C-alpha positions in Angstrom: -309.6 -17.5 151.7 -310.4 -16.8 148.1 -308.6 -13.5 148.3 -305.5 -15.2 149.6 -305.5 -17.7 146.8 -305.9 -14.9 144.3 -303.0 -12.9 145.8 -300.8 -16.1 145.8 -301.5 -16.7 142.1 -300.6 -13.1 141.3 -297.4 -13.3 143.2 -296.6 -16.5 141.5 -297.1 -15.0 138.1 -295.0 -12.0 139.0 -292.2 -14.3 140.2 -292.4 -16.3 137.0 -292.3 -13.2 134.9 -289.5 -11.7 136.9 -287.5 -15.0 136.6 -288.2 -15.1 132.9 -287.1 -11.5 132.5 -284.0 -12.2 134.6 -283.3 -15.3 132.4 -283.8 -13.3 129.2 -281.6 -10.5 130.5 -278.9 -13.1 131.5 -279.1 -14.7 128.1 -278.7 -11.3 126.5 -275.7 -10.5 128.6 -274.2 -13.9 127.7 -274.9 -13.3 124.0 -273.4 -9.9 124.1 -270.4 -11.2 125.9 -270.0 -14.0 123.4 -270.3 -11.6 120.5 -267.7 -9.2 122.1 -265.3 -11.8 123.4 -265.5 -14.7 121.1 -266.8 -13.3 117.8 -265.7 -9.7 118.5 -262.6 -9.6 116.2 -264.4 -11.5 113.4 -267.4 -9.2 113.5 -265.2 -6.1 113.8 -263.3 -7.2 110.8 -266.4 -7.8 108.8 -267.7 -4.4 109.8 -264.5 -2.7 108.8 -264.5 -4.5 105.5 -268.1 -3.4 104.9 -267.6 0.1 106.1 -264.1 0.9 104.8 -261.9 0.4 101.8 -258.2 -0.4 102.8 -255.8 0.1 99.9 -252.1 -0.7 100.1 -249.6 1.9 98.8 -246.6 0.1 97.3 -243.3 1.7 98.4 -240.6 2.4 95.7 -238.0 -0.3 95.8 -234.5 0.9 96.3 -232.2 1.1 93.3 -229.1 -1.0 92.7 -226.0 1.0 91.5 -222.5 0.0 90.4 -219.6 1.5 92.3 -219.7 4.7 90.1 -223.4 5.2 90.8 -224.6 3.9 87.4 -228.1 2.4 87.8 -228.2 -1.3 87.3 -231.7 -1.9 88.7 -234.4 0.8 88.3 -238.1 1.3 88.7 -240.6 2.1 86.0 -244.0 3.8 86.8 -246.9 1.5 86.1 -250.4 1.2 87.5 -252.5 -1.2 89.5 -256.1 -1.7 88.4 -258.6 -2.8 91.1 -262.4 -2.9 91.5 -265.1 -2.5 94.1 -267.2 -5.5 92.8 -270.7 -4.4 93.9 -270.1 -0.9 92.3 -269.0 -2.5 89.1 -272.2 -4.7 89.1 -274.3 -1.6 89.6 -273.3 -0.1 86.2 -276.2 0.4 83.9 -274.5 0.8 80.6 -272.4 -2.4 80.7 -273.2 -5.8 82.2 -270.7 -7.6 84.4 -270.1 -10.0 81.5 -269.4 -7.2 79.1 -267.1 -5.5 81.5 -265.2 -8.7 82.3 -264.8 -9.4 78.6 -263.4 -5.9 77.8 -261.0 -5.9 80.8 -259.7 -9.3 79.9 -259.2 -8.2 76.3 -257.2 -5.1 77.1 -255.2 -6.5 80.0 -254.6 -9.9 78.4 -256.3 -11.8 81.2 -258.6 -14.8 81.4 -262.2 -13.6 81.0 -263.7 -16.1 83.4 -261.4 -15.2 86.2 -262.1 -11.5 85.8 -265.9 -12.2 85.9 -265.5 -14.2 89.1 -263.8 -11.2 90.8 -266.6 -8.9 89.7 -269.2 -11.3 91.2 -267.5 -11.5 94.6 -269.2 -10.1 97.7 -266.2 -8.0 98.7 -265.2 -4.3 98.7 -261.9 -4.7 96.9 -260.3 -7.0 94.3 -257.2 -6.7 92.3 -257.7 -7.1 88.5 -254.1 -6.7 87.5 -250.9 -5.2 88.9 -247.9 -3.8 87.1 -250.0 -2.6 84.2 -248.0 -0.7 81.5 -249.2 2.9 80.6 -250.7 2.0 77.2 -252.9 -0.7 78.7 -253.9 1.4 81.7 -254.8 4.3 79.3 -257.0 1.9 77.2 -258.9 0.8 80.3 -259.2 4.4 81.4 -260.7 5.3 78.0 -263.2 2.4 78.3 -264.2 3.6 81.8 -264.7 7.1 80.6 -266.7 6.1 77.5 -269.3 4.2 79.5 -269.0 6.2 82.7 -268.3 3.1 84.7 -268.1 3.1 88.4 -266.0 0.9 90.7 -262.9 0.6 88.6 -259.9 2.2 90.2 -256.3 3.1 89.2 -253.4 3.5 91.6 -249.7 4.2 91.0 -247.3 1.4 91.2 -243.7 0.5 90.2 -242.2 -2.2 88.1 -238.6 -3.4 88.3 -236.5 -2.6 85.3 -233.0 -3.6 84.5 -231.5 -1.2 81.9 -228.6 -3.5 80.8 -230.7 -6.6 80.4 -228.5 -9.6 81.0 -225.7 -7.6 82.6 -224.4 -9.3 85.8 -227.6 -11.2 85.9 -226.5 -13.9 88.4 -225.1 -11.2 90.7 -228.0 -8.7 90.6 -230.9 -11.2 90.5 -234.5 -10.2 89.9 -237.9 -9.7 91.6 -241.2 -11.4 91.4 -244.6 -9.9 90.6 -245.0 -8.9 94.3 -241.7 -7.0 94.1 -239.9 -9.5 96.4 -236.4 -10.4 95.5 -236.0 -13.9 94.1 -232.3 -14.2 93.2 -228.9 -12.5 93.8 -228.5 -9.2 95.6 -232.3 -8.5 95.0 -233.0 -11.5 97.3 -230.2 -11.1 99.9 -230.9 -7.4 100.4 -234.7 -7.7 100.0 -235.5 -6.3 103.4 -233.4 -3.1 102.8 -234.6 -2.7 99.2 -238.3 -3.2 99.4 -239.2 -0.5 102.0 -242.4 -0.4 104.1 -245.9 -0.3 102.4 -248.3 2.6 103.1 -252.1 2.5 103.3 -255.2 4.5 102.4 -258.2 3.7 104.6 -261.4 5.2 103.3 -264.8 5.1 105.0 -267.8 4.0 102.8 -271.5 5.0 102.8 -274.0 2.2 103.1 -274.4 2.1 99.4 -270.7 1.3 99.2 -269.6 4.7 97.8 -266.6 6.5 99.3 -267.4 9.6 101.3 -265.3 12.8 101.1 -261.5 13.0 101.7 -261.9 14.1 105.4 -263.0 10.5 106.1 -259.8 9.1 104.7 -256.6 8.1 106.6 -253.3 8.1 104.7 -250.3 6.2 105.9 -247.2 7.2 103.8 -245.1 4.4 102.3 -241.4 4.3 103.3 -239.3 3.8 100.2 -236.5 1.2 100.2 -232.8 1.9 100.6 -230.6 1.6 97.6 -227.6 -0.7 97.3 -224.3 0.4 95.9 -222.2 -2.6 94.6 -218.5 -2.9 94.3 -219.0 -4.0 90.7 -217.6 -1.6 88.1 -220.0 -1.5 85.1 -217.1 -0.9 82.6 -215.0 -3.8 83.9 -218.0 -6.1 84.1 -218.7 -5.3 80.4 -215.1 -6.2 79.5 -215.4 -9.5 81.4 -218.8 -10.5 79.9 -217.6 -9.6 76.3 -214.5 -11.8 76.4 -216.1 -14.6 78.4 -218.9 -14.9 76.0 -216.5 -14.9 73.1 -214.5 -17.7 74.8 -217.7 -19.7 75.5 -218.7 -19.6 71.8 -215.2 -20.1 70.3 -214.4 -23.1 72.5 -217.9 -24.5 72.3 -218.0 -24.9 76.1 -220.6 -27.5 77.1 -221.0 -26.3 80.7 -220.4 -22.6 80.3 -217.8 -20.3 81.8 -217.2 -18.1 84.8 -214.9 -15.2 85.6 -214.2 -12.9 88.6 -212.1 -9.7 88.8 -211.2 -8.6 92.3 -209.3 -5.7 93.9 -206.4 -7.6 95.6 -206.0 -5.0 98.3 -209.7 -4.6 99.4 -211.4 -7.8 98.4 -213.9 -5.8 96.4 -215.4 -7.7 93.5 -215.1 -5.5 90.4 -216.7 -8.0 88.1 -218.4 -11.4 88.3 -219.9 -13.2 85.4 -221.3 -16.6 84.4 -222.0 -17.5 80.8 -224.5 -18.3 79.4 -226.7 -15.9 81.3 -230.3 -14.5 81.1 -232.2 -11.2 80.7 -233.2 -9.9 84.1 -236.3 -8.4 82.5 -237.4 -11.9 81.2 -235.8 -14.4 83.7 -237.8 -17.3 82.4 -237.4 -16.8 78.7 -236.5 -19.8 76.6 -233.2 -18.5 75.1 -231.0 -19.9 72.5 -228.8 -21.4 75.3 -231.8 -23.2 76.7 -232.7 -24.6 73.3 -229.2 -25.9 72.9 -229.3 -27.7 76.2 -232.8 -28.9 75.7 -233.4 -29.2 71.9 -237.1 -30.2 72.1 -238.1 -27.9 74.9 -240.4 -25.6 73.0 -242.5 -28.5 71.7 -242.5 -30.0 75.1 -243.7 -26.7 76.8 -246.5 -26.3 74.2 -248.1 -29.5 75.5 -248.1 -28.4 79.2 -250.4 -26.0 81.0 -250.7 -24.3 84.4 -248.5 -25.5 87.2 -246.9 -28.3 85.1 -245.8 -25.7 82.5 -244.4 -23.3 85.2 -242.5 -26.1 87.0 -240.9 -27.4 83.8 -240.0 -23.8 82.6 -238.4 -23.0 85.9 -236.5 -26.3 85.8 -235.0 -25.8 82.3 -234.0 -22.2 82.8 -232.5 -22.7 86.2 -229.0 -23.4 84.9 -228.9 -19.9 83.4 -229.4 -18.4 86.9 -226.7 -20.5 88.5 -223.8 -18.4 89.6 -220.9 -20.8 88.8 -218.4 -18.4 90.4 -220.0 -18.9 93.8 -222.2 -22.0 93.8 -220.1 -24.5 91.8 -216.9 -26.2 93.1 -214.3 -27.7 90.9 -210.9 -29.4 91.0 -208.4 -26.5 90.7 -205.5 -28.3 89.1 -202.3 -26.4 88.7 -203.6 -23.0 89.9 -203.5 -24.5 93.4 -199.8 -24.8 93.1 -199.7 -21.0 94.0 -200.8 -22.0 97.5 -198.4 -24.9 97.7 -195.4 -22.8 96.6 -196.4 -20.0 99.1 -196.7 -22.3 102.1 -193.4 -24.0 101.2 -191.6 -20.7 101.0 -193.2 -19.4 104.1 -192.2 -22.5 106.0 -188.7 -22.2 104.6 -188.6 -25.8 103.3 -187.7 -24.8 99.8 -185.3 -22.3 98.2 -185.6 -20.6 94.8 -182.6 -22.4 93.5 -183.2 -25.8 95.1 -182.6 -28.5 92.5 -185.2 -31.1 91.4 -185.3 -33.8 88.7 -188.3 -34.7 86.6 -188.2 -37.9 84.7 -191.8 -37.7 83.6 -193.3 -39.5 86.6 -192.8 -40.1 90.3 -193.8 -43.0 92.5 -195.7 -42.3 95.7 -196.6 -45.2 97.9 -197.9 -47.8 95.5 -198.9 -45.4 92.7 -197.0 -43.9 89.8 -198.0 -40.3 89.1 -197.2 -38.7 85.8 -196.1 -35.2 84.9 -198.1 -33.4 82.2 -194.8 -33.7 80.2 -194.5 -37.5 80.0 -190.9 -37.1 78.7 -189.9 -35.2 81.8 -188.4 -31.8 82.4 -185.1 -33.1 83.5 -183.0 -31.2 86.0 -184.8 -28.0 87.1 -184.7 -25.4 90.0 -187.8 -24.8 92.1 -188.6 -21.6 90.1 -188.2 -23.5 86.9 -190.5 -26.2 88.3 -193.2 -23.6 88.9 -192.7 -22.2 85.4 -193.1 -25.7 84.0 -195.9 -26.5 86.4 -194.1 -29.7 87.0 -196.1 -32.3 89.1 -193.1 -34.3 90.5 -191.5 -31.0 91.8 -194.7 -30.1 93.6 -195.2 -33.6 95.0 -191.7 -33.3 96.6 -192.4 -29.8 97.8 -195.7 -30.9 99.3 -193.9 -33.7 101.1 -191.4 -31.2 102.6 -194.3 -29.1 103.9 -195.8 -32.2 105.5 -199.4 -33.2 106.1 -200.1 -31.2 109.3 -198.8 -27.9 108.0 -200.3 -28.5 104.6 -203.7 -28.8 106.2 -203.0 -25.7 108.3 -202.4 -23.6 105.2 -205.4 -25.1 103.4 -207.5 -23.9 106.4 -205.6 -20.6 106.5 -206.2 -19.8 102.9 -209.9 -20.3 103.4 -210.4 -23.4 101.4 -212.5 -25.1 104.1 -214.9 -22.3 104.7 -217.4 -20.2 102.9 -216.2 -16.7 102.2 -219.4 -15.1 103.4 -220.0 -13.1 100.2 -223.4 -11.5 99.9 -224.9 -14.0 97.5 -227.2 -17.0 98.0 -226.1 -20.6 97.6 -222.3 -20.3 98.3 -220.6 -23.6 98.7 -217.5 -24.2 100.8 -215.6 -26.7 98.7 -214.5 -30.2 99.6 -211.1 -31.1 101.2 -209.7 -34.2 102.9 -210.5 -34.8 106.5 -207.3 -34.5 108.6 -207.3 -38.0 110.0 -207.7 -39.6 106.5 -205.2 -37.4 104.8 -202.7 -40.0 103.7 -199.4 -39.8 101.8 -201.0 -40.3 98.4 -203.6 -37.6 99.2 -200.8 -35.1 100.1 -199.1 -35.9 96.8 -202.2 -35.4 94.6 -203.3 -32.3 96.6 -199.8 -30.8 96.0 -200.6 -30.4 92.3 -204.3 -29.5 92.7 -206.1 -32.9 92.4 -208.4 -35.0 94.6 -210.3 -32.1 96.2 -212.7 -29.2 95.2 -212.7 -25.5 95.7 -214.9 -22.7 94.5 -213.7 -20.0 92.1 -214.3 -17.4 94.8 -212.1 -19.3 97.2 -209.4 -19.6 94.6 -209.3 -15.9 93.7 -209.4 -14.9 97.4 -206.3 -17.1 98.0 -204.4 -15.6 95.1 -205.3 -12.1 96.1 -203.8 -12.8 99.5 -200.6 -14.1 97.9 -200.4 -10.9 95.8 -201.3 -8.3 98.4 -198.7 -8.9 101.0 -200.2 -12.0 102.6 -203.5 -10.7 103.9 -206.6 -12.9 103.3 -209.4 -10.4 102.5 -213.1 -11.1 102.8 -214.5 -10.8 99.3 -217.5 -8.5 99.1 -220.0 -7.2 96.6 -221.8 -4.4 98.5 -220.1 -1.1 99.1 -222.8 1.0 100.6 -226.5 1.5 101.4 -227.8 4.9 100.4 -231.1 6.8 100.6 -233.0 8.5 97.8 -230.6 11.4 97.8 -227.6 9.1 97.6 -226.6 10.0 101.1 -224.7 7.1 102.7 -226.7 5.2 105.4 -224.3 2.3 105.9 -220.8 1.6 104.5 -219.1 -1.7 104.3 -215.3 -1.5 104.6 -212.7 -4.0 103.6 -212.2 -6.8 106.1 -208.9 -8.6 106.8 -209.7 -12.2 107.8 -206.1 -13.1 108.7 -202.4 -12.7 107.7 -201.6 -16.0 106.1 -198.1 -15.4 104.6 -195.4 -12.8 105.1 -194.9 -9.8 102.9 -191.5 -11.2 102.0 -193.1 -14.5 100.8 -195.7 -12.5 98.9 -193.1 -10.4 97.0 -191.2 -13.6 96.1 -194.3 -15.3 94.8 -195.2 -12.2 92.7 -191.8 -12.4 91.0 -192.1 -16.2 90.4 -195.6 -15.9 89.0 -194.5 -13.1 86.8 -191.8 -15.4 85.3 -194.5 -18.0 84.7 -196.1 -15.6 82.3 -192.9 -14.2 80.8 -191.0 -17.4 80.5 -193.2 -20.4 81.5 -196.6 -21.9 80.7 -198.5 -18.7 81.1 -197.0 -17.0 78.0 -200.4 -16.5 76.4 -201.3 -14.1 79.1 -198.2 -11.9 78.4 -199.0 -8.2 78.0 -196.2 -5.8 77.2 -195.8 -3.1 79.7 -198.1 -4.5 82.4 -196.0 -7.2 84.1 -198.7 -9.8 84.5 -198.2 -12.6 87.0 -200.3 -15.8 86.9 -200.7 -19.5 86.7 -202.4 -22.0 84.4 -204.7 -24.8 85.5 -206.2 -27.8 83.8 -208.2 -30.5 85.6 -210.0 -33.6 84.5 -213.5 -34.1 85.8 -214.5 -37.2 87.6 -214.6 -40.0 86.7 -211.1 -40.0 85.3 -210.7 -40.9 81.7 -214.1 -39.4 80.6 -212.4 -36.7 78.4 -214.1 -33.8 80.3 -211.9 -31.0 81.4 -212.0 -27.6 83.1 -209.4 -25.1 81.8 -208.5 -22.1 84.0 -206.1 -19.3 84.4 -205.6 -16.8 87.2 -203.5 -13.6 86.7 -202.9 -10.4 88.5 -201.1 -7.1 87.6 -198.9 -5.2 87.9 -196.7 -7.9 89.4 -194.6 -5.4 91.4 -197.6 -3.6 92.9 -200.7 -5.7 92.2 -204.0 -3.9 91.8 -206.4 -6.5 90.3 -206.6 -10.2 89.9 -208.7 -12.1 87.3 -209.8 -15.7 87.3 -211.3 -17.3 84.2 -212.8 -20.8 84.2 -213.8 -22.5 80.9 -216.0 -25.6 81.7 -215.9 -28.6 79.4 -214.7 -27.9 75.8 -215.9 -30.8 73.6 -213.9 -34.0 73.5 -211.0 -33.7 71.2 -210.8 -29.9 71.4 -207.9 -28.0 72.9 -208.5 -27.9 76.7 -205.4 -26.7 78.4 -205.8 -23.6 80.6 -202.6 -22.1 79.2 -204.0 -22.3 75.7 -207.7 -21.2 76.0 -208.1 -19.5 79.4 -204.9 -17.5 79.5 -205.7 -15.3 76.5 -209.1 -14.4 78.0 -207.4 -13.2 81.2 -204.9 -11.2 79.1 -207.7 -9.5 77.2 -209.7 -8.7 80.3 -206.6 -7.3 82.2 -205.5 -5.3 79.2 -208.7 -3.4 78.9 -209.3 -3.2 82.7 -205.8 -1.8 83.5 -206.0 0.8 80.7 -209.5 1.8 82.0 -208.2 2.1 85.6 -205.4 4.4 84.4 -202.5 2.0 85.3 -199.6 3.3 83.3 -197.6 0.6 81.4 -193.9 0.3 82.2 -191.9 -1.2 79.4 -188.7 -3.2 79.5 -185.9 -2.3 77.1 -186.9 -5.3 74.9 -190.5 -4.2 74.9 -189.6 -0.6 74.0 -188.1 -1.8 70.7 -191.4 -3.5 69.9 -194.1 -1.2 71.2 -196.4 0.8 69.0 -195.9 4.5 68.4 -198.6 7.0 67.6 -198.7 8.0 64.0 -198.3 11.8 63.6 -200.5 13.9 61.3 -198.6 14.7 58.1 -201.5 16.1 56.1 -200.9 19.7 54.9 -197.1 19.2 55.1 -194.6 19.2 52.3 -192.9 16.0 51.2 -189.7 16.9 53.0 -191.5 18.0 56.2 -193.5 14.7 56.2 -190.4 12.6 55.7 -188.7 14.4 58.6 -191.6 14.0 61.0 -192.0 10.3 60.3 -188.3 9.7 60.5 -188.1 11.2 63.9 -190.6 8.7 65.3 -189.1 5.7 63.4 -191.6 5.3 60.7 -191.0 4.9 56.9 -192.9 6.8 54.2 -194.1 5.9 50.8 -195.4 8.9 48.8 -198.0 8.5 46.0 -198.6 11.3 43.5 -196.5 14.1 41.9 -197.6 17.0 44.1 -195.6 18.5 47.0 -198.3 18.8 49.6 -199.6 15.7 51.5 -203.4 15.5 51.3 -204.1 12.1 52.9 -202.3 9.3 54.7 -202.8 5.7 55.6 -202.7 4.8 58.5 -204.5 7.9 59.7 -203.1 10.2 62.3 -203.1 9.0 65.9 -203.2 5.3 64.8 -201.0 2.9 66.7 -198.2 1.5 64.6 -195.0 -0.5 65.2 -191.7 1.2 64.6 -190.1 0.7 61.1 -193.6 0.4 59.7 -194.7 2.4 56.7 -197.1 5.3 56.2 -198.5 5.7 52.7 -198.9 9.4 51.9 -201.0 10.9 49.0 -200.3 14.2 47.3 -202.2 16.3 44.7 -203.4 14.3 41.8 -203.4 10.9 43.6 -206.3 9.5 45.6 -206.1 6.6 48.1 -207.8 3.5 46.8 -208.8 0.2 48.2 -206.6 -2.0 46.1 -204.9 -4.5 48.5 -206.4 -7.9 49.4 -205.4 -8.9 52.9 -203.8 -12.4 52.9 -204.7 -15.2 55.3 -202.0 -15.7 57.9 -204.0 -17.4 60.6 -202.2 -20.6 61.5 -198.8 -19.2 60.5 -195.9 -18.9 62.9 -194.7 -15.4 63.9 -192.1 -14.4 61.3 -194.1 -16.1 58.5 -197.3 -14.2 59.4 -195.5 -10.8 59.7 -193.8 -11.3 56.4 -197.1 -12.2 54.7 -198.8 -9.0 55.8 -195.8 -6.7 55.1 -195.1 -8.1 51.7 -198.7 -7.2 50.8 -197.9 -3.6 51.4 -199.7 -3.5 54.8 -198.7 -2.8 58.3 -198.7 -5.2 61.3 -199.8 -4.6 64.8 -199.2 -7.4 67.3 -201.7 -8.2 70.0 -199.9 -11.1 71.5 -196.3 -12.1 71.9 -194.8 -14.0 68.9 -191.4 -14.8 70.4 -190.1 -18.2 71.2 -190.7 -19.8 67.8 -193.9 -21.7 68.7 -196.3 -18.8 68.7 -199.0 -19.2 66.0 -201.3 -16.5 64.6 -204.8 -17.4 65.8 -206.7 -14.3 64.7 -206.3 -11.4 62.3 -208.3 -8.2 61.9 -209.5 -7.2 59.3 -210.2 -10.7 58.1 -208.5 -12.3 55.2 -209.9 -11.4 51.8 -210.9 -7.8 52.8 -209.9 -5.2 50.3 -208.2 -2.3 51.9 -205.9 0.7 51.1 -202.1 0.2 51.0 -200.6 0.8 54.5 -203.7 -0.4 56.4 -202.9 -1.8 59.8 -203.7 -5.5 60.3 -203.8 -6.7 63.9 -202.4 -10.2 64.5 -203.1 -12.1 67.7 -200.5 -14.8 68.6 -200.8 -17.7 71.0 -198.3 -20.3 72.1 -199.3 -23.7 70.8 -197.2 -26.0 73.0 -198.3 -25.4 76.6 -199.1 -28.1 79.2 -200.3 -27.6 82.7 
């Protein structure tokens, strides 16, 4: 009995032990399962972090080129400095505090934030990225001097814009992480930035890297490069003349301009002034200080996020691309669309007669012409030349509301163009069901609705190119590092909006606007410029704030390029008509652009009598030979000195000079001397200005037309008061002073 009890107790203990063992084994299985299933990823990540160092290799960002492969956005070689904190803390020659202080001093960082990174329990921390070579070398020298461990250097790139503020609102810029923040840099960020690579290195338990055969390398894929349609040379022309216009006209809200290839829709230039340096996009420039006079003092009182927010706010207007983002009331430039639709619908003929008495009544409202005295009897063509509001109100009425709306839609004024830039707006036009008689009347001369500059130039390009509405575009190609084409973007025809016949007729009419009408200040001998003026008053009416514009294309008989210039808000009381201040800017841009593009001038008989000739070289010739050479090209000669051989001449050989001008020649015993003071002829009418220069013994070269009796000299070069040699050429620029649009 006693043995049975003993055996029972032993069995009981065995069962308890076995049950306990099973329970413990079960709990172990549950724990292992929990660790693997629930905490597995977390623990694996922690193990990887402890056992490996994973460094990112930044890819090289693709470049941005102009259409001729000039680099507009490049990369500079810089370095990234990082640390393995526990290795840095293990250094015996420098304490963590000393290391933090030195790194902060060299790299211009906050010492406390550097020390916090050194004290972290991690295997990798960035100290600073995009470090310039001189700073990186200084850190490297410090590391070598004290034989410090745990401080690493890796190659990196930094975006660099070689032309500074060139096409800034188009190109855009990148942030510290190399991501595009504005313009093309942002829109094409995915293509430009590439794919990062990685270096994964296994560590020993002490945290030191083990040899290279324990390292995995994943190569970075560099970004694609973007080739723009922008022509760097034409862009420079545009920016130069636009900035001059902004300053001279004291524009309160800046200026914008676009140059487009009328046949392809390619944007050759696009500029907004004022602009900013792409290498310092948040710099407080002179333009910022003019808009916010106390901004520097204000910023000095702010810190951290408040400082950054305010700085971003006050510099934002510099980054705004007025040509794409802003809309404006177009004024008389819209009459190009109205005239085109009327001719296309055959509701008006070139010689149809109209009468302008200075105003016209529509419904219950009297609408005035810019010429309050009226133009009197005039043909349709004359009405376009005069930019006569009553004529266009009647023409719009002939077209009718339904067809008018159809052409507004057809010309693209109700849609975004789809250009490759952020923030494009689509303008504002009347809703069809609310498009009343008075709305049709005001719309017919470009009031009561808004368009964007990009929509306007796209419409005029269609009128000029045979009637095809082209999609405007800025990107020509994507290329690889060898400049091999990966993708090409070809011109896109959106729709045929008017016939080729109507297009040709409009080109002739718009050429006459420049040669005979309100666009005379855009006249350029030999290049047959066609165009239209525009002046619009900002809302609310009567506030004295205006937008002046001019749009012109050339050559009128076979258009190549079109240029739109918008000058926003000259000060109250200043000249604000588009024909007076915007037309000359377009003329200057077209003159240089057409010459650069190799478009040969074609002169009329009247122009041939006025155009410049190239002065021949008469040095080394005898008196008689020099006289004969100059007589042949239609230039007079005045010889100074008693010798027979010409030693010097003014103007010099190859200068441009008008016929019947005079070359002053110098022989032995006579030296040319600066003895003539240039008179001031700015503000004088044509003949008076010419006479003043010629009577002083100087030569005249005309930059603008001075025909018609109302052209006034607005600029002379060299300036009045300059002492020059007899025969020196003085360039005079004339503008018509009595233009309304």
